[in-house]
C-alpha positions in Angstrom: 52.5 118.0 109.7 53.4 121.1 111.6 55.2 124.0 110.0 59.0 125.9 110.6 57.0 128.8 112.4 54.8 126.1 114.5 58.0 124.0 115.4 60.0 127.5 116.8 56.6 128.4 118.5 56.5 125.3 120.4 60.4 124.4 120.7 62.0 125.4 124.0 63.8 129.0 124.6 67.1 127.5 123.8 66.6 126.0 120.9 64.9 129.1 119.5 67.8 130.8 120.0 69.2 127.7 117.7 67.0 128.3 114.9 67.1 131.9 114.9 71.0 131.7 114.7 70.5 129.3 112.0 68.4 131.1 110.3 70.7 134.4 110.6 73.2 131.9 109.3 71.9 131.4 106.1 70.5 135.1 105.9 74.0 136.0 106.5 75.3 134.0 103.2 72.7 135.0 100.9 73.2 139.3 101.7 76.9 139.1 102.5 78.3 136.9 100.0 79.0 136.3 96.5 79.9 140.2 95.9 78.9 141.8 98.9 82.4 142.8 99.6 83.4 144.3 95.9 79.8 146.2 96.3 81.3 147.7 99.6 84.0 148.9 97.9 82.4 150.2 94.9 79.9 152.3 96.9 82.4 153.9 98.9 84.3 154.8 96.1 80.7 156.4 94.5 80.3 158.5 97.3 82.7 160.8 96.3 82.4 161.1 93.0 81.1 164.6 91.6 77.6 165.6 90.5 78.5 165.1 86.9 80.3 161.7 87.3 77.3 160.6 89.4 75.0 162.3 87.0 77.2 159.9 84.0 77.0 156.9 86.3 73.6 156.9 86.7 72.5 157.7 83.1 74.6 154.2 82.2 72.8 152.2 84.5 69.4 153.1 83.2 69.9 153.1 79.7 71.2 149.2 80.2 68.2 148.6 82.6 65.9 150.0 80.0 67.5 147.6 77.2 67.1 144.6 79.4 63.7 145.2 80.5 62.6 145.9 76.8 64.3 142.8 75.6 63.4 140.4 78.5 60.3 142.0 80.1 56.9 140.8 78.9 55.3 144.6 80.5 57.8 146.5 78.9 58.1 144.7 75.7 54.5 145.5 74.9 54.4 149.5 76.6 56.9 150.8 74.2 55.3 149.1 71.6 52.4 150.9 72.6 54.0 154.1 73.2 55.8 153.5 69.9 59.4 153.6 71.5 62.5 152.3 71.5 64.6 151.7 74.4 67.8 153.7 72.9 65.1 156.6 73.2 65.6 156.8 76.8 69.4 158.1 77.4 68.7 159.4 80.6 66.4 160.5 83.9 64.9 163.3 81.8 63.6 160.8 79.3 61.4 158.6 81.5 58.8 161.3 81.2 57.6 160.0 78.5 56.8 156.6 80.5 53.8 156.6 82.5 54.1 156.4 86.2 53.4 152.3 87.1 51.3 152.2 90.0 51.5 149.5 92.5 47.9 147.9 91.5 49.3 147.0 88.1 51.9 145.3 89.1 50.1 143.6 92.3 47.7 142.2 89.3 50.2 140.7 87.5 53.7 140.4 88.9 54.3 137.6 86.7 54.7 140.1 83.8 57.2 142.0 85.0 59.8 139.1 85.2 62.2 138.5 82.6 62.5 135.8 80.3 66.0 135.1 80.7 67.6 135.4 83.8 71.4 134.5 84.7 70.8 134.3 88.1 68.3 132.5 90.2 65.4 134.7 91.4 64.5 134.9 95.0 60.7 135.3 96.3 59.8 138.1 98.6 56.8 139.9 99.4 56.2 143.6 101.1 53.3 144.8 102.7 54.8 148.4 103.6 52.3 150.0 106.0 49.7 150.5 103.9 48.9 146.7 104.7 48.3 145.7 100.9 51.0 143.0 99.8 53.0 142.6 97.1 55.0 139.6 95.9 58.1 140.4 94.2 61.5 138.8 93.2 65.2 140.4 93.8 68.5 138.4 92.4 71.0 137.6 95.1 73.3 139.8 93.7 71.1 143.0 94.3 70.7 141.9 97.2 74.5 142.1 98.1 74.4 145.2 96.3 71.6 146.7 98.5 73.5 145.8 102.0 76.8 146.9 100.8 74.8 150.5 100.4 73.4 150.0 103.7 76.8 149.1 104.9 78.5 151.8 103.5 76.0 154.4 103.9 74.2 154.1 106.8 75.6 152.1 109.2 79.5 153.4 108.5 77.8 157.1 108.3 76.6 156.2 111.6 79.8 154.9 113.0 79.2 151.4 112.7 79.7 148.2 111.0 78.4 144.2 109.9 79.7 142.7 113.0 79.2 145.4 115.8 76.8 144.3 118.7 73.1 144.5 117.5 69.6 145.4 119.2 66.8 144.9 116.8 63.2 145.9 117.1 60.8 145.0 114.4 57.8 143.1 113.0 59.3 139.2 113.4 57.1 137.5 115.9 59.9 136.1 118.1 57.8 135.2 120.7 54.1 134.2 120.8 51.9 138.3 121.6 50.3 135.8 124.5 53.1 135.4 126.2 53.1 137.4 129.6 56.5 136.9 131.0 60.3 138.0 129.9 62.3 136.9 128.0 60.6 139.0 125.3 63.4 138.3 123.0 66.1 136.2 121.2 69.4 135.7 119.9 70.9 135.7 116.8 74.5 134.4 116.9 75.2 134.8 113.4 74.5 138.8 113.4 75.3 139.2 116.9 72.0 140.1 117.1 69.4 140.7 120.5 66.0 140.8 118.6 63.2 141.8 120.7 59.5 141.3 120.7 57.6 144.6 119.2 54.2 143.4 120.3 55.0 143.5 124.1 56.1 147.2 124.7 53.9 147.7 127.7 54.2 149.5 131.0 54.6 146.3 132.8 57.3 144.5 130.2 59.0 147.9 129.6 61.3 147.7 133.0 62.3 144.2 131.7 63.2 145.1 128.3 65.6 148.0 129.5 67.3 145.7 131.9 68.4 143.7 129.1 69.3 145.8 126.7 71.9 147.3 129.8 73.0 143.9 129.9 73.6 143.4 126.3 75.1 146.9 125.6 74.2 147.0 122.3 76.5 149.3 119.8 73.5 149.9 117.5 70.2 149.5 118.3 68.1 149.4 114.6 64.4 148.9 114.0 60.9 150.8 113.3 60.3 154.5 114.7 57.2 153.6 116.8 58.8 150.8 119.0 62.0 152.6 119.4 60.0 155.5 120.6 58.2 153.7 122.8 61.8 152.7 124.4 62.8 155.9 124.5 60.0 157.3 125.9 60.0 154.7 129.2 63.4 155.7 129.8 62.9 159.0 129.5 60.2 159.0 131.6 62.0 156.8 134.4 65.1 159.0 134.6 66.9 156.3 132.9 68.1 158.1 130.1 72.0 156.8 129.2 71.8 153.6 131.3 71.5 152.0 127.2 74.3 153.6 125.6 75.0 152.6 121.9 77.0 154.4 119.2 74.0 155.2 116.8 70.4 154.2 116.5 68.9 153.4 113.1 65.3 153.6 112.0 63.3 153.4 108.8 60.0 152.4 107.5 57.8 155.0 109.5 58.1 159.0 109.8 60.7 160.3 112.5 59.2 163.4 113.6 61.8 165.6 114.8 59.6 165.1 119.1 60.7 161.9 118.3 64.2 162.2 117.3 64.2 164.1 120.5 63.0 161.9 123.1 65.2 158.8 121.1 68.4 160.7 121.5 67.6 161.7 124.7 67.0 158.5 126.2 70.4 156.7 124.4 72.8 159.5 124.2 73.6 159.5 120.6 72.5 160.7 117.2 69.5 159.0 115.2 70.1 158.3 111.8 67.1 157.7 109.5 66.8 156.1 106.1 64.3 155.0 103.8 64.4 151.8 101.6 62.0 149.5 99.5 62.0 146.1 99.6 61.4 146.5 95.9 64.8 147.6 95.3 63.8 150.8 93.8 65.1 153.7 96.1 67.7 153.9 99.2 68.1 157.6 100.9 70.0 157.5 104.0 70.9 160.5 106.7 74.6 161.4 106.9 76.3 162.6 110.1 75.7 166.5 109.2 71.5 165.8 109.0 71.1 165.3 105.4 68.8 162.6 103.4 71.2 161.7 100.4 69.9 159.8 97.6 72.2 157.1 96.2 71.7 157.7 92.6 73.6 154.9 91.5 71.1 152.5 93.5 68.0 154.0 91.6 66.4 157.6 89.9 64.1 159.3 92.4 61.5 161.5 91.5 59.6 163.7 93.3 56.6 164.9 90.6 53.2 165.1 90.7 50.4 162.4 90.5 46.7 162.9 90.3 47.3 166.3 92.2 49.2 164.9 94.7 52.3 166.6 94.8 55.9 165.5 95.8 55.1 161.5 95.0 58.2 159.5 95.6 58.6 157.6 91.8 61.5 155.2 91.7 63.3 153.8 88.7 65.8 151.1 90.0 69.0 149.9 88.6 70.0 147.0 90.1 67.3 144.4 90.5 67.0 142.8 87.1 64.3 139.6 88.4 61.8 142.5 88.4 62.1 145.7 86.8 60.3 148.7 88.1 60.2 152.0 85.9 58.7 154.9 87.3 57.4 153.3 90.2 55.2 154.7 92.6 56.1 154.3 95.6 53.2 155.5 97.5 55.1 157.5 99.5 56.4 161.3 99.9 59.0 163.5 99.6 60.5 166.7 98.7 63.3 167.5 97.5 66.5 169.8 98.3 67.0 172.4 95.6 69.2 170.8 93.4 72.6 173.5 93.9 72.5 172.4 97.7 75.5 171.4 99.2 76.1 169.3 102.4 78.9 170.0 104.8 79.6 166.2 104.6 81.6 166.9 101.5 79.2 164.6 99.6 77.7 165.4 96.2 75.0 162.6 96.5 71.5 164.2 95.9 69.5 165.8 99.1 66.5 165.2 100.4 64.9 167.7 102.3 62.0 165.7 103.5 60.7 162.1 104.2 56.9 163.1 104.1 53.8 161.5 104.0 54.5 158.2 106.1 52.5 159.2 109.5 50.6 156.5 110.7 48.9 155.6 114.3 49.2 153.3 116.8 46.5 150.8 118.1 46.1 150.5 121.5 45.0 147.7 123.3 42.9 147.2 127.1 46.4 145.5 128.5 48.4 148.6 127.6 50.4 147.6 124.4 50.5 150.2 121.9 51.3 148.7 118.1 52.5 151.1 115.4 51.9 150.1 112.0 55.0 148.5 110.8 54.6 145.3 112.3 50.9 145.2 112.7 51.3 145.2 108.2 53.0 142.0 108.7 49.7 140.3 109.3 48.7 141.3 106.1 51.6 140.0 104.0 50.9 136.0 104.1 47.4 136.6 103.4 46.5 136.0 99.5 43.4 138.2 98.2 43.9 141.2 100.0 44.4 144.2 97.8 44.0 147.1 100.4 43.7 147.2 103.9 43.5 149.2 107.0 42.7 149.4 110.6 40.4 151.7 112.4 40.1 152.4 116.0 37.8 154.6 118.1 37.8 152.7 121.0 40.7 150.5 122.8 38.5 147.2 123.1 37.9 147.0 119.2 39.3 147.6 116.0 37.2 147.6 112.4 39.6 146.4 109.6 38.3 147.8 106.0 39.4 145.4 103.9 39.6 145.4 99.8 39.5 141.9 98.5 39.1 140.3 95.2 37.5 137.1 94.3 40.3 134.7 95.9 39.5 136.1 99.5 37.0 133.7 101.6 36.1 133.2 104.6 39.4 130.9 105.1 41.3 133.7 104.2 39.4 136.1 106.4 40.1 133.5 109.5 43.9 133.1 108.4 44.2 137.2 108.9 42.5 137.3 112.0 44.6 134.4 113.5 47.8 137.0 111.7 46.2 140.3 113.7 45.8 138.0 116.9 49.3 137.1 117.0 49.8 140.7 117.4 47.1 142.0 119.3 46.0 139.5 121.3 42.4 138.3 122.3 41.9 141.6 124.1 40.7 143.3 121.2 37.2 142.6 119.5 38.5 143.0 115.7 35.4 143.6 113.2 36.3 143.0 109.8 33.9 145.2 106.7 34.8 144.6 103.2 34.7 147.8 101.2 35.1 149.1 97.4 37.7 151.7 98.8 40.0 153.3 101.1 40.0 156.4 101.6 43.5 158.4 101.3 45.4 160.7 103.1 46.4 164.4 101.8 49.6 163.0 100.9 47.9 159.9 98.7 48.9 157.7 101.0 46.7 154.7 102.6 47.2 154.5 105.9 47.1 151.5 107.9 45.7 152.4 110.9 43.6 155.5 111.7 43.2 155.8 115.2 41.7 158.4 117.1 42.9 156.8 120.9 46.3 155.8 119.5 47.6 159.4 117.4 50.6 160.4 117.7 50.8 163.5 115.6 53.8 165.9 114.6 53.8 169.1 116.8 
């Protein structure tokens, strides 16, 4: 019996739009129902607290999360026993140093050990691979999801001058149309979110004019998506003298590194400010850019440490303060930040901590013979649904071929490799030869990250 995705693929466009809207209606209830409005008010008030008040609130939430974790979560009950610690020994963020850094591999190998034995809410299962291509299964509570979207609403959308319900164009990793599709439309409508969802997999010189034309007619108030995809659109607009044809009030980007030259290109193309953000599917850290260009941490959401692990400086270690479906204490995100001095004050007047730089998320593009450039964020989705993959990297030295390096466990077999091949071809098409190699380990970058894409022909480095 065909799955929902197969039904979607085979359906007429009008039915696909209806299915996208139905999915959006379901997600809208999950994200924006429950206590969402109350959380928005709470987050709004919290952004104007003093540094001391924020520190007190963060410490209180940390104590509550640690107490819950030791009482209800098998991994932490065992860990605290081994360390000879009690939950009451962790009084504030400075005490977290008594705990070891939690590696992603530890969570990935036994995610069930991080689930509480007793939970008031029914958790929602999720999967993330980030831009490292390494899938991770996790769970979130509905209230944590609503608190996350409230933080996103207040400290990302509203800071950018837009709001929930504004006309939104999104260009992320969802396969809204088949990769083999050769003609527009490369987008679908989600009426529940007032959203035009554009494919990230058809951004060629041939097709980009149709994207710009559709965006001009849609007239989005906000454009949201991956840095790489939005930059490709912006670059096309600038090269063809079309700057200002699409005029949103703001562009919101995340997931990949926003280099200064990319920011300049995007702002030139769309005539508005770009706002950068950082978040984790695991709901452990939230960092967003205000109108004055400062990247602010939301300390009530999670404890963010910029620390040194394995000789690598500035690793972002995060402790989530709200998601009890899978508590993560001192979680190594694999990303890199540099904090501003503690006494730094932003002209916006908020005393939220400031991140000087988001570092270490620089990946490459895969360039295909038919002229498409596909960034690491959409490609990462190909690995998420395939069990048995511990690490992955796509290497490209020629346009006609890529090599996929895989670190796998004993459950990964030829059938799963075939499944992965199907997922990658959904994004890269059949014009690229994809070769697979199973390896023991994948080299890290100088910042300690495993890059998903390492291409000598598609590289977009900072200048």
